[in-house]
N, C-alpha and C positions, 0 to 999 in steps of 0.2 A: 504494500500500500504506500501511497505517497506520504512523505513525512509532514507535509503541510499543504494547505491550499489557500487561495484567496477567497475568503468566505463570501457566499452569496449574500447580497444585501450589505456588503461591507462599506459601500460608499455612503457614509452617514453625514448628516449635518452639512449638506452641500449648499454653498452660497453662490448665487449667480448675480453678482452686482452689475450695475451699469458700467459702461466703459470708464476706465480710470487711468491715471498716470501710473507709470511703472512703480510697483511696490519695492521695498527694500527686501530682497530675498537672497539668501546665500546661494552661490553657484554650487551645483552638485559635484561630488567627487567622481570623476570619470575614470573608468577602467581603461587603461591604454591598450591599443591593439598590439598584438604580438608582432615584433618586427620580423621582416623576412631576412634570412641570412644572406649576406653577399650583396655587393653593390649593383650587380647586374640584374637583379630581380626588379620587376616593375613595382610601383607603389601599391600599397594595400588597396583592395577593391572597396568601393562603397557598399555597405551592407544595408543598414537600416535606412529607410527612406528612399531606397532605390525603386523607382517605378518601372516594372517590367511589362512593357506593352507588347503583347504578342498578337500580331495581326494575321499571320499565316501559320499553317501547320506544315512542317517539313517531315518527310517520311524517308528514312534511309532503308533501302531494300537490298537484300542479298539474295541472289538467284543461283541455285545449284542444280546439277543434273542428278540422275539416280545414283551416281557414284560419289556425290558430294563435291564434284569439281565446279568451280565458279564458271558461270556462263556470262560471256561478254558480248557486246555488239547488239544488244536489244535496243529498240526505240520506244517512244511513247505509245505507239500503236500496239505494242506487245503487252501492255499493262492495262488492267482494269481496276479502277479505284472505287470503293464503295464506303459510304459513311452511313452507319445505322441501316445497312442493307440497301441503300439507294445509291445509284450511280452518281459519282462526283467528277467534275472535269479536272484533268491534270493540267494545272496552269503553268507549271514549271517542270522541266525535266533536264537532267544532266547525268552523264555516266562518269564515274571516277574510276580510273584503272591504273593500278600501280602508283597511286598517290598523285595522279595528274588527271585533269579534266580532259575528256575526249569529245570530239564532235559527234552529234547524234546521227548525222547523215540524213536528217529529215528537214527539207526546206519548208519555210513558212511557219516555223514554230513561233508562237507568241513570245514577245519579250518577257523577261522575268518580272514578276509582280514585286513591287517595293516591299522589302523585308525578307525576300527569298535570297538564297545565295546566288551571286552572280559569278559564274565560272566560265571564263573564256577558254575555248579549246587550247590545250597545251599548257595552261597555267597550273602551277603546283597547288595542291590542296593539303594544307597542313592539318594536323590533329592536335587538339588541346586535351591533354590528359590531366584530369583532376583526381588526385589520389587521396582517398579518405582512409585513415589508419585508425582502426578500432583498438584502443588500449584497454577497454573495460572487460571484454570477454576472453581475449587470447591469453596463452601462456607465453612468457617472454621468449624462450628459445625458438618456439615455433613461429612467432611473429617475426623475429629477427632474421630467420633464414629466408623468409619471403622478402623482407626488406633488402637483405644483402643481394638476393637474386635480382631485385629491381634495380639496385645500384649498378650491378654488373652489366645490365642490359641498357643502361642509359645511352651508350654510343649508338643505339638503334634509332634514337630521335633524329629526324631529318632536319634540314635547315629551316623548314617552315613549321616544325612541330614545337610544342611548348608543354610545360608541366607545372602544376602547382600542387603543394602537399599540405594537408591539414590533418591533425590528430585530435582524437576525442578520448578523454579519460573517464567518461561517465558524468563529469561535472561541467567541464567547459571545453570549448574548442580552442585549439592553438594553431595558428597559421605558421607553418615551418618555412614555407616558401610561397610567394606569389608567383605569377606566371613568369617562367624563365626558360631559356633554351640552353643555359650554361650547364655543362656537365659538372663542372666544379661546384657551382652553387647548389645544384640539386643533390649532388653527392654529399655535401655538408649537411643539407637538410635531412637526408635519409639517415646519416650518422646521428643527427640530433634525435630523430625518431627512434632509432635503436637504443639510445640512452634513456628513453622515457620508461617509467615503471609500467607494468601491466597488472591487471587485477583478475586474471583468470583463475588463480588459486583461490581467491575469495569466492568466485562463482562455483568452483568445485567443492569448496567447504560447505556452501549453502546446500548443494545437492547431496553431499555426504550426510549432512545433519538431517535433512529431510528423510533420506533412506534409512538411516540408523534409527531415527525415532519411529518410523513406520514399522521396522522390523521388531523393535522392542515392544511396541504396543501389540503387535500381532502375537508375540511370544507369550505375553502375560494375559492375553485375551481382552485387552483394552482396545476397542475399535471406536474412535470418535466420529461416528456417523454411519451412513449407509454403505460403507465400503464392502464390496464383494467382487467376485470375478465378473459379475454381469451387471453391476450397478451402473446406471446411466447418468447419475449425478455425482459430482465431487463431494467428498466429505469436507469438513471444515479445515482439516489439515492440508488436504490436497488443494482446496480452493485458495487458501492463503499463499501457498508456495507458487501455484500457477499464476495468481495475480501478481506476485512479485516478479516472476519471470516476464510476464506481459508488460509490466511497467518498465522493466529494464530494456526490453526490445523497443518499446515506444520511445524511450529516451534516446536510443541509438538512431532510430529512424528520424526523429526530430532534428538531431544533430546533422545527419546526412542531408536532410532537406535544407537546413540553414546553410550548409556548405554549398549546395547547388545554387541556391539563390545568391550567395555571396560572390559566386564566380559565374554569373548568369550569361554573359555575352562575350565569350572569347571568339576569335575568328576560326573558321574552318570546321572540321568535324569535331564534335564534342563527346568526350568519353569520360566516364567516371570509373576508375579502378577502386572498387569497394572492398577493402581488406576487412573481412568480417570474421570475428572469432567464435561464431556459433550462436546464431539467433534462431531459436526454435520457431517453426512455422505455426504450430498450434501448441501454445504453452500447456493447455489442459492435457492433450494427448502425450506431450513430452513428459509431464509429471506422472500420469497414470502408467505409461510405459507398458501397455498391454494391448497388442493388436486385436485381441478378441473381446475387448471391452469398449464399445462405442460410447463416447461421452457426449451427452446432449446439453451440457451446461452452457448457458448463454451469458453467464456473468463474466466470463473471461473471453476477451476478444481473440479471434482467430487470425491467421496469417494475412488474409486479404484485407481485413479491417486494419491490421497493424501496418501493413506495408504499402497500402494505397497512397498515403501522402507522399511517399518516396517515389513511387513509379509515376504518379500523376505529375509531380513537379519535374521529374526528369523528362517526361514526354512533353510537357508544356514548354520547357526551355530547350528542347532538342538534344538532350543528353541520352546516350546509349550506356546502359549499365553493364559492367563486366565484374560481377561479384567474385572475389577471390576467397577460396576456402582456407582460412587460417585456423588451424586446430586450436580449440579452446576448451569448451565444456566437455567435449568428448575426445580430447587428445589422447592418443595412444602413446605408450612409452613410459620410461621411468618417472618423468615429471608428473604424469597423471597418477601413476601407481603410488607414488609417495604420499598422495593426498588421502589415502584411505579407501575403504571399500565402497564401491557403488554397484548398482545392479548390472553386472556384466552380461547377464542373460538378455537384457534389453538394449545393449549398446547399439546394435544395428538399427533398431527402431528409432532411437534418439538421434543417431547420426543421420538417418533419413529425414527426420524433421528439420535438421539444420540444412541439409542439401535442398529440401523443398523450398526453403526461404530463398536461397541463392538462385534456384531455377526459376522461381516465380518472378523475382526482380529482373532477371535477364530476359525471360520470355516476354514480359509486358513491354519492354523497351527495345526489343529487337537485338539484344546482346547475347552473350554466352556466359554460362556459369563455369568458372575455372575451378573444377573440383579436384580433390586428391592431388596427384602428381602434377596436374596442369598449373597449380599455384606457383611452382618453381619457374615457370615460363610465362608469367602473367603479362609482362609487357610485350614479348614477342607474339603471344597468342592474340592479344588485343590489336597489336599493330597489323598483323597479317589479316585479321578479320575486318579491319577498317581501311585498308589500302584500296580495295576494289568493291564498288557498290553502285547502286543507282540512287539518285537524289530526286525525289518527287515532291511537289508542293501544291497546296491548294488553299483557298481562302474560304473558311467556313463563315456562316452567319453567326457572329458572336452574340449571345443573349445574356452572358454573365449571370447564369442562374445555377451554377454549381452542378450541372448535369454532365454525365459522362457519355461520350459518343464512341461507338465502336468503329474502328478503321480496319478495312479488309483490302489487301492488295493481292490481285491474282495475275498470273501470266497466261496469256491466251495460247501459247505454244504448249502442246501436251508433254508430259513427262518431266516437267521442271518444278522445283520446290522453291517457295518464297519464305524469307524470314524478315519480319519488320515489326515495328511497334503495333500494339493492338488497339489503342484507344487514345483519346485526349479528353481532358476535363475543361469544360467551359467555366472557368473560375469566376466567382462574383468578386466585386471590388471589396466587399466586406471581408471575405476570406483572404483575399490578396493582402489587405492591410494587416490582418491578424498574423499572417505568416511573416510579414516584415517585422512585426514586433518580436516574434519568436526568434527570428534571425539575429536581431540586435541584442536580444537577451543573452544569446549564447556567445556571439562574437565580442560583445562589449564595446563596440565602436559604432558611431553613427555619423560618419562624415557627410552623408547625403541629406540629412535632415536639418531642420531649423531648430536651434537650441532654445529652450525656455528656462528661465530662472525657476529653481525649485528650492523650497525651504522645508526641512523636516523638523517637526517638533519632538518633544521628549516622549518616548514610548511609555505607556502606562499599562499595568496589568489589566487584563480583561478575561478573567477566568483562570483556570488552573494552568493551562499551557498556551495561553494566547496573550497577545498584546494589541493595544490600539495605538496607532501612530498617526498623529495629525500632520497633514502635509498642505502646503500652499504652493500653487503654481501661478506664474504670471504669463498670460497668453498675449503675445505681441500681436496687436490688431492689424499692423501693416502686413502681416504674413497670411491673413485669412481674408475671405471675401465677405464683405458686408453689403447687403442690398436693402433698398428701401421697400418696406412692406407696410401698407396701410398707415402711412404717416410716421413709421418708426424705421430705424436702421437695425437690421437683424442679421445675425450669423448663426447658421445651424451647423453644429460640429458633432464629432464622435470622440468620446473619451475612452481610452483603453489603458488598463493597468496590468502589469505583469510583475511577478516576483520570482526570484531565483534564490534558493537558500544555499548555505555553505556545503550541503551534501549533494548539490546538483539537482535537487527536486524542484519542480516548477509548478506554478499555479495555472489554473485555467485563465483565460483572458476575457473578462467581461467587456461588453460594448455598451456604453452608457451615452444616450443622446444628450447633447448640450445645446441650449438655445440662449444666445446673448442678444440683448436688445437695448436700444437707447433712443431717446427722443431726438438726438442730433447725431450727425456723422462724427465718428471718432477723430480726434485731432491726430496729426502725424506723430508717430512715436508713442502712442498711447498703448497701455496694457489693460487687461482685465484680470482681476484677481479671482482665483477659484480655490476654495478651501474644502477639504473633506477629511475623512478619517479612514484608515485602512486597518482591518483586523487581520492579523497574521499569527502564525505560530511563533512561539517564543524561542527563536533561533535567529542567528545572523542572516540577513536577507539583502539582496540587491534588487531594488525596485526601479522599474522603468515606467514612466508615464508618457503616453502619446496622445496627441490631438490630431485628428484627421479632418481636413476640410474637403468635403466631396466636390465643391464647386471648382476649387483651384487645384485639387489633388495634392496640396501641400501637407506634409507631415511635420509636426512639431514634437520634439521629444525632450525629456529630462530624465536624469538618472541620479540615484543616490544610494548609499549603503545605509542600512538600518541595523544598529547594534542594540539588543535588549539591555 
C-alpha cells in the first residue's frame, strides 16, 4: 500500500481574493536537475510545462517473409491502413533501408503532412536511443553485465545516432546523460550507472518473507482467509503482498512514462531500451504462483491496466519499446540463492509473468522483447531491428477524449508478416497536464514552466499520522488570460497539487477549478493570492503546485519541501 496520499477534500479554507499586488512570499527551495556528465552532452531537456502537441500518428512497420527475412522495395500501394477497422488514407510514406531513406518509386505521392518526418531519398536517418535503467528490481551483478555489454557496443552508434541515459531507484529519476553521440560521454554515464546501488535483494527479501510466512501458517494450520488450491479470491495475506507488488510496478511505469515525456522530441527514429529487473504482468497470479488456481480478484490491477500508461505514451510520442530482461526477482545463480528459500517449484510461472510484461510492452509499440541471452546484445538487436523499416503516417481527427483507437497495418502481397504499433490514445488536455505534473515531480526541474512564489506555513498535527500544512501561492496575472464577462474580468484556471514523500511514494493529483474575478482589469505586474491547506502524512514531502490556464495553455508551477 502507499505510504501516504493527498487526502480527498484536502484543499481547505480556500481564499479567492480579487486581483492584488504581489504578496511577500518566500521562493521555494528547488531541487536541481541532475547534470549530464561531459561537456559534449546537450542541455537538460525541459520536462515540466512542456506542451507536447501531436498532430499526426507515425507508424513504423517491419515486413518479413515466412523465413523472417526483411522485405524491401514495397510502396504505399502495398499497404492497407485501418483505424478502428475503417480504412484510413496513408498521407505519408517512406522506406528506411540500412539507416538511409530510399525513394518509393511511386510518382505523384502527396507531400509530407506538417509534423511527419521529412526524409529525402538518400538522406541518413538516425536513431535516438533513450535508455531507462531500473535500479529498484534488479540484482547489481546482473544489471551491471547488461550495462557493460551496452558500453561495449557503443561504437555501433552511427554519426546520426544519439543516446540519453536515465536511472530510477524507486524514489527519483536521475539523468546520467542527455542526448549525446560521444562514446566517451556515454561510457562515463554507463560507468556512473554501474556504480549506483540496486534494490533487488530487498525485493527478494519481500518475496522470501511472504513465502516463509505462508509456509509457517500452513504448517500450524493457520490459514488467514479462503486460501485453497481452487480459491478464486486472494486471502488477506496474498492481497497485501500482491498490492505491494502492483504499487511497485506502477511506480516503475510512472517513472518510465516521465522519462519518455522528458525526452519527447528527438530527431529520427525513437527507441527506448527499457532495462527492467522483473515487473510481474499480473501481481495476483505472481503471488499465488499456481497455474491451476485462476484468481478473479479485481482489487489488484493486472498487467494491461498497469502498463497502458507506458505503451500509450510511447505510441503517442512515436517511441518503439525494446524491453531488456535484466534478472531481478527471479534471478538464477548464487546471488539469488543466498537470499533464502523461495518456491522453486513455481519459478517458471513467475518468470513467465515477468516475460509477459516485456512482451506486452514490445508488442503494443511494435518493438521486440530482448529476453534471456538477447539482453547481452541489447543495442545490436535494437539497432538491427530499426535500421530497415517503412514509415507510414496519417492525421486522425483528434477529439481529446481519452479514447483508444486500434491501428491495423496489412500488406496486400500474400505470405508477408507485419509488425507495428497496435493503437494510439486520443489524450485529453486534462490528462496531458496531469502527466506533466507527474513528470516534474519525478525529475524535479521545471524549466519550461512559469514560476510562482510559494510560501509554506508551519505544519500542525492533524490526527495520529497526519499533518496540515498551510500554503500560499501568488498567481502572476500577466501569465494567465483574463477576459471580460458580464461586466467583470474573469480567469478560469485549474489547480493541481502533487506530493512526493522521502520513500518515493506519490499522491494522486486532484484537479480543482479556480475562478478569479475582479471589477476592473488587473494592472500590469499584479498577482492574486491563493491560500489553502494540505493534509499529508507525517513524513518529509516534496510538494508541487501547478496552475493551468486552458485559454493560453500556460502552466505555472511552484515547489517546496515540507518537513514535519
